[in-house]
Backbone bond lengths (Angstrom), bond angles and torsions (degrees), N, CA, C in turn:
res aa  C-N    CA-C-N  psi(-1)  N-CA   C-N-CA  omega(-1)  CA-C   N-CA-C  phi
1 M - - - 1.438 - - 1.510 111.89 -
2 A 1.369 119.11 -20.41 1.445 122.92 179.62 1.534 108.27 -59.55
3 E 1.343 118.27 -36.05 1.458 119.60 -178.08 1.519 112.28 -67.17
4 A 1.348 114.83 -34.37 1.552 117.98 178.81 1.532 106.67 -68.29
5 N 1.286 120.05 -38.73 1.534 123.51 177.76 1.508 106.90 -63.27
6 K 1.261 118.11 -48.25 1.562 118.13 179.06 1.470 110.97 -57.51
7 A 1.343 119.00 -45.92 1.478 120.49 178.12 1.486 111.31 -61.50
8 M 1.313 121.55 -40.98 1.374 120.09 -179.62 1.531 113.05 -67.11
9 L 1.354 116.35 -35.51 1.466 119.16 174.27 1.498 113.56 -66.13
10 E 1.344 118.61 -32.09 1.437 120.44 175.47 1.511 112.86 -65.87
11 F 1.342 114.43 -27.52 1.456 121.57 176.81 1.504 113.02 -82.07
12 I 1.334 115.42 -40.48 1.473 123.45 -174.89 1.576 115.06 -78.73
13 V 1.259 111.04 -43.28 1.526 116.47 -171.25 1.572 114.47 -59.76
14 P 1.369 117.11 -44.66 1.418 118.10 176.73 1.551 115.87 -59.06
15 R 1.355 112.94 -37.34 1.403 119.78 -178.54 1.576 108.89 -72.24
16 L 1.302 115.58 -43.05 1.446 122.14 176.46 1.532 113.31 -62.46
17 I 1.366 117.27 -40.66 1.452 121.42 172.06 1.450 110.02 -55.31
18 K 1.314 118.86 -49.51 1.402 123.61 -176.93 1.578 111.62 -57.46
19 S 1.315 114.37 -42.75 1.479 120.99 174.58 1.477 109.77 -59.85
20 V 1.340 119.35 -42.90 1.411 119.87 -177.11 1.528 112.00 -67.23
21 I 1.309 117.59 -43.31 1.452 126.19 177.10 1.542 108.81 -58.76
22 E 1.252 119.52 -48.14 1.520 122.99 -177.93 1.492 109.09 -75.14
23 G 1.313 118.55 -41.43 1.538 119.12 -172.82 1.517 113.49 -78.85
24 M 1.318 115.66 -28.63 1.525 119.08 -178.23 1.507 114.41 -111.44
25 S 1.365 113.28 -1.59 1.520 114.46 175.31 1.518 110.77 63.26
26 V 1.325 122.78 43.57 1.365 127.06 -179.31 1.558 108.77 -118.46
27 S 1.343 116.23 163.84 1.448 122.28 175.86 1.510 107.72 -72.47
28 E 1.355 109.58 165.19 1.454 117.46 178.56 1.549 111.58 -62.04
29 K 1.408 114.35 -40.63 1.421 117.70 177.47 1.550 114.88 -58.72
30 E 1.305 110.98 -48.33 1.424 122.33 179.45 1.568 111.74 -59.55
31 A 1.329 112.91 -44.18 1.530 119.57 177.07 1.546 109.47 -58.48
32 F 1.381 116.77 -48.69 1.432 117.52 176.21 1.518 113.63 -56.43
33 T 1.277 116.99 -43.52 1.463 124.26 -175.07 1.532 109.39 -64.27
34 L 1.403 114.81 -45.16 1.425 120.87 -179.22 1.579 109.96 -65.93
35 L 1.289 114.17 -45.43 1.553 119.21 -177.18 1.586 106.87 -63.39
36 Y 1.312 115.58 -55.63 1.545 118.55 -169.46 1.506 109.15 -67.65
37 S 1.370 119.59 -22.22 1.450 114.92 178.40 1.497 115.23 -97.45
38 S 1.401 116.61 7.14 1.410 121.19 -179.17 1.594 113.11 -82.44
39 K 1.292 113.24 159.05 1.445 122.50 173.93 1.539 107.08 -63.46
40 L 1.337 118.21 -40.50 1.420 123.32 -172.83 1.585 107.00 -62.91
41 Y 1.311 115.52 -45.26 1.452 115.57 178.22 1.508 114.52 -58.88
42 A 1.350 113.04 -44.86 1.420 118.04 175.95 1.559 114.55 -54.38
43 Q 1.336 114.13 -37.38 1.451 117.85 -179.18 1.564 108.60 -81.54
44 L 1.289 119.28 -30.04 1.487 124.26 176.35 1.502 110.15 -66.07
45 D 1.315 115.71 -34.94 1.517 124.65 -179.10 1.543 112.06 -70.02
46 R 1.377 113.39 -21.58 1.497 118.59 -178.17 1.464 107.61 -88.86
47 E 1.299 114.85 119.32 1.534 118.75 -173.62 1.494 112.11 -64.09
48 E 1.318 116.55 -31.85 1.499 119.17 -176.03 1.507 111.73 -71.28
49 T 1.302 121.50 -18.06 1.490 118.95 176.66 1.568 114.62 -73.72
50 K 1.345 111.44 -21.52 1.471 118.76 -179.40 1.509 114.04 60.53
51 L 1.368 119.99 16.95 1.463 120.45 -174.53 1.636 108.15 -68.12
52 W 1.262 114.88 -19.49 1.485 113.88 179.19 1.549 116.61 -61.52
53 H 1.372 111.24 -17.81 1.498 115.11 178.51 1.559 114.13 -77.83
54 L 1.349 114.90 -7.45 1.465 118.91 -178.54 1.568 106.70 -81.34
55 S 1.345 111.60 155.25 1.548 116.80 176.96 1.531 107.99 -69.42
56 V 1.419 107.75 157.55 1.470 118.44 177.76 1.585 110.10 -59.07
57 P 1.308 118.50 -42.64 1.461 117.63 -179.32 1.561 112.06 -64.82
58 T 1.359 116.48 -31.64 1.399 116.58 177.75 1.502 114.62 -73.78
59 L 1.393 114.85 -39.64 1.423 119.99 170.78 1.428 115.63 -57.54
60 Y 1.456 116.52 -42.81 1.363 119.71 178.39 1.586 114.74 -62.30
61 S 1.357 112.06 -38.02 1.468 117.84 175.88 1.521 111.61 -59.14
62 M 1.378 112.03 -46.29 1.477 116.05 178.24 1.562 112.28 -63.12
63 F 1.290 116.97 -40.54 1.479 122.00 176.14 1.518 111.25 -59.45
64 K 1.328 115.12 -50.43 1.450 120.55 -177.23 1.525 110.14 -61.79
65 E 1.352 114.85 -37.48 1.577 118.97 176.05 1.451 110.93 -58.03
66 E 1.390 112.95 -45.87 1.464 120.07 -175.69 1.553 108.88 -64.69
67 Q 1.283 117.09 -42.14 1.420 119.71 -177.71 1.667 109.59 -68.37
68 E 1.262 118.54 -35.41 1.397 120.97 176.53 1.501 118.26 -79.91
69 T 1.313 116.35 -33.52 1.482 119.52 -172.78 1.552 113.06 -119.38
70 G 1.322 115.31 -19.34 1.557 117.23 -175.18 1.465 109.72 90.57
71 K 1.363 122.55 -7.00 1.390 126.12 -174.18 1.433 113.63 -120.90
72 I 1.395 122.52 153.60 1.376 126.24 -179.98 1.571 104.41 -119.77
73 T 1.402 114.04 130.46 1.465 120.00 169.96 1.526 106.80 -98.98
74 Y 1.331 119.78 118.67 1.350 120.32 177.35 1.538 111.71 -84.00
75 P 1.324 121.47 132.62 1.416 118.53 -176.97 1.601 112.88 -76.27
76 E 1.237 116.49 159.99 1.436 123.29 -173.78 1.573 110.47 -51.41
77 E 1.312 114.65 -32.90 1.498 117.18 -174.67 1.555 111.76 -78.32
78 A 1.293 116.98 -9.39 1.469 122.17 -173.34 1.509 109.65 -77.27
């Protein structure tokens, strides 16, 4: 199942990076640094959390909340 998670991340991460760049007005490099160093990405990378099934807008909202408050609120569907 780890392979399925990696495949989903390869699909999700570029779209999430684009959201970070547009939503936070940062460079691509900074967006990658912010995302890969986030708690959200650490959880997204863990197959058992199943966060990869959430939409990119939902994941971006969670990421933005973490950046602003240091906390992540998981939606009911997670």
